[in-house]
C-alpha positions in Angstrom: -29.2 29.3 71.9 -31.0 32.5 70.8 -32.0 35.4 72.9 -35.3 35.1 74.8 -36.9 38.4 74.0 -39.5 38.0 76.7 -36.9 38.3 79.4 -35.5 41.8 79.8 -33.1 43.4 82.2 -30.2 41.8 84.0 -26.8 41.0 82.6 -27.8 41.0 79.0 -28.7 44.7 78.9 -25.1 45.9 79.0 -23.7 43.4 76.5 -23.8 43.9 72.7 -24.6 40.9 70.6 -23.3 41.8 67.1 -24.9 38.6 65.7 -28.4 39.8 66.3 -29.4 42.4 63.7 -32.0 44.1 65.9 -29.6 44.5 68.7 -26.8 45.8 66.5 -29.3 48.3 65.0 -30.6 49.4 68.4 -27.2 49.9 69.9 -26.0 51.8 66.9 -29.0 54.1 67.1 -28.6 54.6 70.9 -24.9 55.5 70.4 -25.4 57.7 67.4 -23.2 55.7 65.1 -23.4 52.9 62.5 -23.7 49.2 63.0 -20.3 48.8 61.3 -18.7 51.1 63.9 -20.3 49.1 66.7 -18.9 45.9 65.2 -15.4 47.5 65.0 -15.6 48.6 68.6 -16.8 45.2 69.9 -13.9 43.6 68.1 -11.5 46.1 69.7 -12.7 46.2 73.3 -15.3 43.4 73.8 -19.0 43.3 74.1 -19.6 45.5 77.2 -21.6 48.5 76.2 -19.6 50.9 78.5 -16.3 49.8 76.9 -17.8 50.3 73.5 -19.0 53.8 74.4 -15.5 54.7 75.7 -13.9 53.4 72.5 -16.3 55.4 70.3 -15.7 58.6 72.4 -11.9 58.2 72.1 -12.1 57.5 68.4 -13.9 60.7 67.4 -12.2 62.7 64.7 -10.6 66.0 65.8 -9.6 64.7 69.2 
């Protein structure tokens, strides 16, 4: 079943659906990274946005 874009908020707001191009693009923009990096992070830690943020912070070059 596809996302119902008329319903916002709730549980779906903190989950990243890498199979929806618009979601992938928006999450990448909000996290200042690329869609490819978002996909990599979701594969590594799951689809929870906070876990993806943590992964991307830890994976910064120079740390």
